[in-house]
Structures are given as C-alpha cells and as structure tokens.
C-alpha atoms as an extended CHARMM CRD file, in Angstrom:
* protein
*
       160  EXT
         1         1  PHE       CA            -30.0190000000       13.6160000000       27.6950000000  PROA      1               0.0000000000
         2         2  ALA       CA            -29.7340000000       17.4440000000       26.3020000000  PROA      2               0.0000000000
         3         3  PHE       CA            -28.8630000000       16.2480000000       22.8610000000  PROA      3               0.0000000000
         4         4  GLY       CA            -31.6050000000       13.7670000000       22.8120000000  PROA      4               0.0000000000
         5         5  GLY       CA            -34.0300000000       16.6370000000       23.9670000000  PROA      5               0.0000000000
         6         6  LEU       CA            -33.0080000000       18.3570000000       21.5780000000  PROA      6               0.0000000000
         7         7  LEU       CA            -33.3630000000       15.8230000000       18.9030000000  PROA      7               0.0000000000
         8         8  VAL       CA            -36.5750000000       15.0530000000       19.7390000000  PROA      8               0.0000000000
         9         9  LEU       CA            -37.7340000000       18.7340000000       19.7350000000  PROA      9               0.0000000000
        10        10  ALA       CA            -36.0970000000       19.1980000000       16.2640000000  PROA      10              0.0000000000
        11        11  ILE       CA            -38.2300000000       16.0300000000       14.9930000000  PROA      11              0.0000000000
        12        12  ILE       CA            -41.4030000000       17.4590000000       16.6440000000  PROA      12              0.0000000000
        13        13  ALA       CA            -40.6150000000       20.3150000000       15.0530000000  PROA      13              0.0000000000
        14        14  GLY       CA            -40.2580000000       18.5510000000       11.3290000000  PROA      14              0.0000000000
        15        15  LEU       CA            -43.5600000000       16.9590000000       11.8590000000  PROA      15              0.0000000000
        16        16  ALA       CA            -45.3510000000       19.5810000000       12.7900000000  PROA      16              0.0000000000
        17        17  SER       CA            -43.1530000000       21.5650000000        9.7370000000  PROA      17              0.0000000000
        18        18  MET       CA            -44.3690000000       19.3360000000        7.3890000000  PROA      18              0.0000000000
        19        19  ARG       CA            -48.1380000000       19.2230000000        8.1380000000  PROA      19              0.0000000000
        20        20  TRP       CA            -48.1970000000       23.1200000000        8.4220000000  PROA      20              0.0000000000
        21        21  LEU       CA            -46.3390000000       23.5630000000        5.4160000000  PROA      21              0.0000000000
        22        22  SER       CA            -46.8170000000       21.1230000000        2.8060000000  PROA      22              0.0000000000
        23        23  PRO       CA            -48.8870000000       23.5390000000        0.5230000000  PROA      23              0.0000000000
        24        24  LEU       CA            -46.2170000000       25.3890000000        0.5540000000  PROA      24              0.0000000000
        25        25  ILE       CA            -43.9860000000       22.4710000000       -0.2850000000  PROA      25              0.0000000000
        26        26  HSD       CA            -46.0170000000       20.9970000000       -2.8320000000  PROA      26              0.0000000000
        27        27  ARG       CA            -45.7620000000       24.4270000000       -4.7060000000  PROA      27              0.0000000000
        28        28  ILE       CA            -41.9360000000       24.6170000000       -4.5940000000  PROA      28              0.0000000000
        29        29  LEU       CA            -41.6630000000       20.7070000000       -5.4910000000  PROA      29              0.0000000000
        30        30  PRO       CA            -41.4560000000       19.8930000000       -9.2770000000  PROA      30              0.0000000000
        31        31  GLN       CA            -44.9720000000       17.9840000000      -10.2610000000  PROA      31              0.0000000000
        32        32  ARG       CA            -43.0610000000       14.6750000000      -11.0120000000  PROA      32              0.0000000000
        33        33  ALA       CA            -41.8390000000       14.5890000000       -6.8600000000  PROA      33              0.0000000000
        34        34  HSD       CA            -45.4710000000       15.7420000000       -5.6410000000  PROA      34              0.0000000000
        35        35  ARG       CA            -46.1160000000       11.9990000000       -5.4580000000  PROA      35              0.0000000000
        36        36  VAL       CA            -43.4310000000       10.5940000000       -3.6390000000  PROA      36              0.0000000000
        37        37  TYR       CA            -43.3380000000       13.6480000000       -1.3070000000  PROA      37              0.0000000000
        38        38  GLY       CA            -47.1440000000       12.9680000000       -0.8560000000  PROA      38              0.0000000000
        39        39  ASN       CA            -46.4910000000        9.0770000000        0.1800000000  PROA      39              0.0000000000
        40        40  PHE       CA            -43.3620000000       10.3680000000        2.5440000000  PROA      40              0.0000000000
        41        41  GLU       CA            -45.6930000000       13.1390000000        4.2600000000  PROA      41              0.0000000000
        42        42  HSD       CA            -48.4790000000       10.6070000000        4.6330000000  PROA      42              0.0000000000
        43        43  ALA       CA            -45.7720000000        7.8870000000        6.0700000000  PROA      43              0.0000000000
        44        44  ALA       CA            -44.4540000000       10.1480000000        8.5370000000  PROA      44              0.0000000000
        45        45  LEU       CA            -47.1900000000       11.5780000000        9.8960000000  PROA      45              0.0000000000
        46        46  ARG       CA            -49.5230000000        8.7110000000       10.0910000000  PROA      46              0.0000000000
        47        47  SER       CA            -46.5260000000        6.4520000000       12.3960000000  PROA      47              0.0000000000
        48        48  PHE       CA            -46.7680000000        9.4910000000       14.6510000000  PROA      48              0.0000000000
        49        49  ARG       CA            -50.9100000000        9.0830000000       15.4120000000  PROA      49              0.0000000000
        50        50  PRO       CA            -51.6360000000        8.6930000000       19.3540000000  PROA      50              0.0000000000
        51        51  ALA       CA            -53.2340000000        5.1800000000       18.2850000000  PROA      51              0.0000000000
        52        52  VAL       CA            -49.6560000000        4.0790000000       16.9090000000  PROA      52              0.0000000000
        53        53  LEU       CA            -46.9290000000        6.0980000000       19.4100000000  PROA      53              0.0000000000
        54        54  PRO       CA            -47.0200000000        3.2540000000       22.3590000000  PROA      54              0.0000000000
        55        55  GLN       CA            -46.2710000000        0.6410000000       20.2960000000  PROA      55              0.0000000000
        56        56  LEU       CA            -43.4850000000        2.8020000000       18.1620000000  PROA      56              0.0000000000
        57        57  ILE       CA            -41.9390000000        3.7950000000       21.5260000000  PROA      57              0.0000000000
        58        58  GLY       CA            -42.1320000000        0.5380000000       22.2990000000  PROA      58              0.0000000000
        59        59  LEU       CA            -40.7080000000       -1.6070000000       19.9710000000  PROA      59              0.0000000000
        60        60  THR       CA            -38.3380000000        1.6700000000       19.8380000000  PROA      60              0.0000000000
        61        61  ALA       CA            -37.1030000000        1.1570000000       22.9600000000  PROA      61              0.0000000000
        62        62  ALA       CA            -36.7080000000       -2.7430000000       22.7680000000  PROA      62              0.0000000000
        63        63  VAL       CA            -34.8420000000       -3.1310000000       19.5630000000  PROA      63              0.0000000000
        64        64  TRP       CA            -31.9670000000       -0.1190000000       21.1040000000  PROA      64              0.0000000000
        65        65  LEU       CA            -32.3560000000       -2.2550000000       24.4100000000  PROA      65              0.0000000000
        66        66  LEU       CA            -30.9570000000       -5.2620000000       22.0770000000  PROA      66              0.0000000000
        67        67  GLU       CA            -28.8820000000       -2.8910000000       20.2880000000  PROA      67              0.0000000000
        68        68  GLY       CA            -27.2860000000       -2.0490000000       23.9570000000  PROA      68              0.0000000000
        69        69  PHE       CA            -26.9330000000       -5.9950000000       24.7160000000  PROA      69              0.0000000000
        70        70  ARG       CA            -25.3500000000       -7.0790000000       21.8610000000  PROA      70              0.0000000000
        71        71  LEU       CA            -22.5090000000       -4.4930000000       22.8910000000  PROA      71              0.0000000000
        72        72  TYR       CA            -22.2240000000       -4.9800000000       26.1560000000  PROA      72              0.0000000000
        73        73  PHE       CA            -21.7870000000       -8.9250000000       25.3170000000  PROA      73              0.0000000000
        74        74  VAL       CA            -19.0540000000       -7.9250000000       23.1750000000  PROA      74              0.0000000000
        75        75  ILE       CA            -17.3740000000       -5.7750000000       25.8230000000  PROA      75              0.0000000000
        76        76  LEU       CA            -17.7160000000       -8.8000000000       28.3380000000  PROA      76              0.0000000000
        77        77  ALA       CA            -16.3630000000      -10.9230000000       25.9400000000  PROA      77              0.0000000000
        78        78  LEU       CA            -13.1500000000       -8.5240000000       26.1450000000  PROA      78              0.0000000000
        79        79  ALA       CA            -12.7660000000       -8.2190000000       29.9120000000  PROA      79              0.0000000000
        80        80  GLN       CA            -10.1000000000       -9.8450000000       30.2600000000  PROA      80              0.0000000000
        81        81  GLU       CA             -8.0850000000       -7.4320000000       28.2700000000  PROA      81              0.0000000000
        82        82  GLY       CA             -9.0160000000       -5.0050000000       30.9240000000  PROA      82              0.0000000000
        83        83  LEU       CA            -12.1480000000       -3.6070000000       29.2520000000  PROA      83              0.0000000000
        84        84  ILE       CA            -14.3900000000       -2.0700000000       31.2710000000  PROA      84              0.0000000000
        85        85  LEU       CA            -17.2170000000        0.3000000000       30.7730000000  PROA      85              0.0000000000
        86        86  SER       CA            -20.7260000000        1.2140000000       32.3020000000  PROA      86              0.0000000000
        87        87  VAL       CA            -24.1090000000        0.6530000000       31.3720000000  PROA      87              0.0000000000
        88        88  PRO       CA            -24.7420000000        3.9350000000       30.0680000000  PROA      88              0.0000000000
        89        89  THR       CA            -21.5840000000        4.3910000000       28.2950000000  PROA      89              0.0000000000
        90        90  ILE       CA            -22.4370000000        1.0780000000       26.7530000000  PROA      90              0.0000000000
        91        91  ILE       CA            -25.5830000000        2.3520000000       25.5520000000  PROA      91              0.0000000000
        92        92  PHE       CA            -24.4130000000        5.5950000000       24.3530000000  PROA      92              0.0000000000
        93        93  VAL       CA            -21.9040000000        4.0810000000       22.0200000000  PROA      93              0.0000000000
        94        94  ALA       CA            -24.2490000000        1.0890000000       20.8000000000  PROA      94              0.0000000000
        95        95  LEU       CA            -27.0200000000        4.0370000000       20.1330000000  PROA      95              0.0000000000
        96        96  ALA       CA            -24.1990000000        6.0670000000       18.7520000000  PROA      96              0.0000000000
        97        97  SER       CA            -23.6100000000        3.4080000000       16.2160000000  PROA      97              0.0000000000
        98        98  SER       CA            -26.6850000000        2.9030000000       15.2670000000  PROA      98              0.0000000000
        99        99  LEU       CA            -27.8300000000        6.4400000000       14.0170000000  PROA      99              0.0000000000
       100       100  LEU       CA            -24.2960000000        6.9020000000       12.0840000000  PROA      100             0.0000000000
       101       101  THR       CA            -25.5930000000        3.6910000000       10.4970000000  PROA      101             0.0000000000
       102       102  ALA       CA            -28.5560000000        5.3930000000        9.1250000000  PROA      102             0.0000000000
       103       103  LEU       CA            -27.0100000000        8.7060000000        7.9770000000  PROA      103             0.0000000000
       104       104  PRO       CA            -26.2900000000        8.5160000000        4.4400000000  PROA      104             0.0000000000
       105       105  ILE       CA            -22.8040000000        9.1680000000        4.1400000000  PROA      105             0.0000000000
       106       106  THR       CA            -21.2840000000        5.6030000000        3.0510000000  PROA      106             0.0000000000
       107       107  PRO       CA            -23.8610000000        2.5170000000        2.3820000000  PROA      107             0.0000000000
       108       108  ALA       CA            -24.5500000000        1.3530000000        6.5900000000  PROA      108             0.0000000000
       109       109  GLY       CA            -21.9200000000        3.6650000000        7.5630000000  PROA      109             0.0000000000
       110       110  LEU       CA            -19.7270000000        1.6310000000        6.5150000000  PROA      110             0.0000000000
       111       111  GLY       CA            -16.2370000000        3.0020000000        7.4260000000  PROA      111             0.0000000000
       112       112  VAL       CA            -18.1040000000        6.6460000000        9.2660000000  PROA      112             0.0000000000
       113       113  VAL       CA            -19.2410000000        4.2350000000       12.0710000000  PROA      113             0.0000000000
       114       114  GLU       CA            -16.0230000000        2.1660000000       12.7510000000  PROA      114             0.0000000000
       115       115  SER       CA            -13.9730000000        5.2390000000       12.8360000000  PROA      115             0.0000000000
       116       116  THR       CA            -16.2370000000        7.1780000000       14.7830000000  PROA      116             0.0000000000
       117       117  VAL       CA            -17.0580000000        4.7010000000       17.3980000000  PROA      117             0.0000000000
       118       118  THR       CA            -13.4170000000        3.8730000000       18.1760000000  PROA      118             0.0000000000
       119       119  GLY       CA            -13.2190000000        7.3750000000       18.6660000000  PROA      119             0.0000000000
       120       120  VAL       CA            -15.5820000000        7.9230000000       21.4460000000  PROA      120             0.0000000000
       121       121  LEU       CA            -14.4090000000        4.7660000000       22.7110000000  PROA      121             0.0000000000
       122       122  ILE       CA            -11.1090000000        6.1470000000       23.1720000000  PROA      122             0.0000000000
       123       123  LEU       CA            -12.6480000000        9.0680000000       24.3480000000  PROA      123             0.0000000000
       124       124  PHE       CA            -14.1090000000        7.1800000000       27.2480000000  PROA      124             0.0000000000
       125       125  GLY       CA            -10.5240000000        5.7860000000       27.6930000000  PROA      125             0.0000000000
       126       126  VAL       CA            -10.4730000000        2.7580000000       26.1940000000  PROA      126             0.0000000000
       127       127  ASP       CA             -6.7790000000        1.8990000000       24.7960000000  PROA      127             0.0000000000
       128       128  ARG       CA             -6.9420000000        2.6020000000       21.0170000000  PROA      128             0.0000000000
       129       129  ASN       CA             -6.1370000000       -1.1670000000       19.5760000000  PROA      129             0.0000000000
       130       130  LEU       CA             -9.3680000000       -2.7040000000       22.2860000000  PROA      130             0.0000000000
       131       131  GLY       CA            -11.1170000000        0.1090000000       20.9010000000  PROA      131             0.0000000000
       132       132  SER       CA            -10.7010000000       -1.2260000000       17.4920000000  PROA      132             0.0000000000
       133       133  ALA       CA            -11.4000000000       -4.8790000000       18.6110000000  PROA      133             0.0000000000
       134       134  VAL       CA            -14.4670000000       -4.0170000000       20.2100000000  PROA      134             0.0000000000
       135       135  THR       CA            -15.4900000000       -1.9610000000       17.2980000000  PROA      135             0.0000000000
       136       136  LEU       CA            -14.4340000000       -4.4590000000       14.6360000000  PROA      136             0.0000000000
       137       137  LEU       CA            -16.1760000000       -7.3210000000       16.8090000000  PROA      137             0.0000000000
       138       138  ASP       CA            -19.4170000000       -5.7470000000       16.8560000000  PROA      138             0.0000000000
       139       139  ARG       CA            -19.6410000000       -4.3830000000       13.1130000000  PROA      139             0.0000000000
       140       140  LEU       CA            -18.8430000000       -7.9870000000       12.2340000000  PROA      140             0.0000000000
       141       141  ILE       CA            -22.0590000000       -9.1320000000       14.2690000000  PROA      141             0.0000000000
       142       142  ASN       CA            -24.1070000000       -6.4020000000       13.5570000000  PROA      142             0.0000000000
       143       143  PHE       CA            -23.0870000000       -5.4320000000        9.9690000000  PROA      143             0.0000000000
       144       144  TRP       CA            -21.2130000000       -8.6850000000        8.0630000000  PROA      144             0.0000000000
       145       145  SER       CA            -23.4100000000      -10.9940000000        9.6170000000  PROA      145             0.0000000000
       146       146  LEU       CA            -26.4400000000      -10.0740000000        8.3570000000  PROA      146             0.0000000000
       147       147  ILE       CA            -24.6840000000       -9.7050000000        4.7340000000  PROA      147             0.0000000000
       148       148  VAL       CA            -23.3140000000      -13.0950000000        4.7820000000  PROA      148             0.0000000000
       149       149  PHE       CA            -26.9690000000      -14.6540000000        6.0520000000  PROA      149             0.0000000000
       150       150  GLY       CA            -28.7350000000      -12.3860000000        3.9530000000  PROA      150             0.0000000000
       151       151  PHE       CA            -26.8660000000      -13.5540000000        0.9120000000  PROA      151             0.0000000000
       152       152  LEU       CA            -27.2490000000      -17.1420000000        1.5000000000  PROA      152             0.0000000000
       153       153  LEU       CA            -30.8900000000      -16.3200000000        2.1080000000  PROA      153             0.0000000000
       154       154  TYR       CA            -30.9520000000      -14.8180000000       -1.1410000000  PROA      154             0.0000000000
       155       155  LEU       CA            -29.4550000000      -17.7870000000       -2.7160000000  PROA      155             0.0000000000
       156       156  VAL       CA            -32.2520000000      -19.8120000000       -1.2870000000  PROA      156             0.0000000000
       157       157  SER       CA            -34.5100000000      -17.8520000000       -2.4560000000  PROA      157             0.0000000000
       158       158  LYS       CA            -33.8950000000      -17.7500000000       -5.9010000000  PROA      158             0.0000000000
       159       159  ARG       CA            -34.1320000000      -21.7870000000       -6.3190000000  PROA      159             0.0000000000
       160       160  LYS       CA            -37.2420000000      -21.3560000000       -5.6770000000  PROA      160             0.0000000000
C-alpha cells in the first residue's frame, strides 16, 4: 500500500506541476509540439475534475477487479496442480501485469510482462513451471485473444 500511496502522490504532483508550470513548459518545447502538449494537458487535467472523478474511480476499480477475477479463474483452473494463492496476492499480480502492459518498453509489454509476472509468482512461492503456466494462460486470455478477435473484427469491417 505504501507504493500505491507514493504512486498516487506522484500523479497528483505531476498534474499540479503540469498546471502550474504550463507557461514554462511551453517556452521550453519547440513550437511544433505546443499543440500536442496543449491537447495532452487539457485532456489530463480535465480527466481529474471533481465532477468526473467518482466515475473515473468507479470504472477504474471495476476494471482492476475484473483483471483480478481473470487471474483468479486462471489460478483456480490450475488449483489441482497444487496452486494456492491468497486473493490480495492475486490482485497484486494482476495489477502488476496491467501496469507493466502500460509501460512502453515493448508493444503491450510483450515479453516483459511474462518474465516479470512469472518472477513475481516465483517470489510468492509458486513453482517455476506452474508460474510459467499461469502467466502464459493469463496472457493467452488477456493479450492473444484480443489480437485474434481484433483481427477477425478488422477483417469483417473491411468487407463493409
């Protein structure tokens, strides 16, 4: 929870800095980047208005809860292999996977997420092979199914 609290404080500090340092940032940025940064600043600050915040928090919590359920069901499917993890651990691993996906290291965290999630599962006492199975099955559902269904929808939409 300490890390999460620090992350929230960093986001708040970043948004406050964006608001107060906007004139300085515009002076530093090249002219061609002003419009892009202005759009980003407007959208970022508008997302955290008091009128929007409850809906934003509710939807974010729902998505993260569903991420946890997905991993929970993957782990439940492998419970016969002796895999038992607590709910807080499952939620931690699912959210770590989601956050790693957002980092622009590789497209959708491909390779980075798998190795890190497997490593985290090993740190929680899961056997290496079982941790790899959980990770690959979870990524098959979370990543590759979206690629396949997205491609099929793309093909269908091109025909119209």
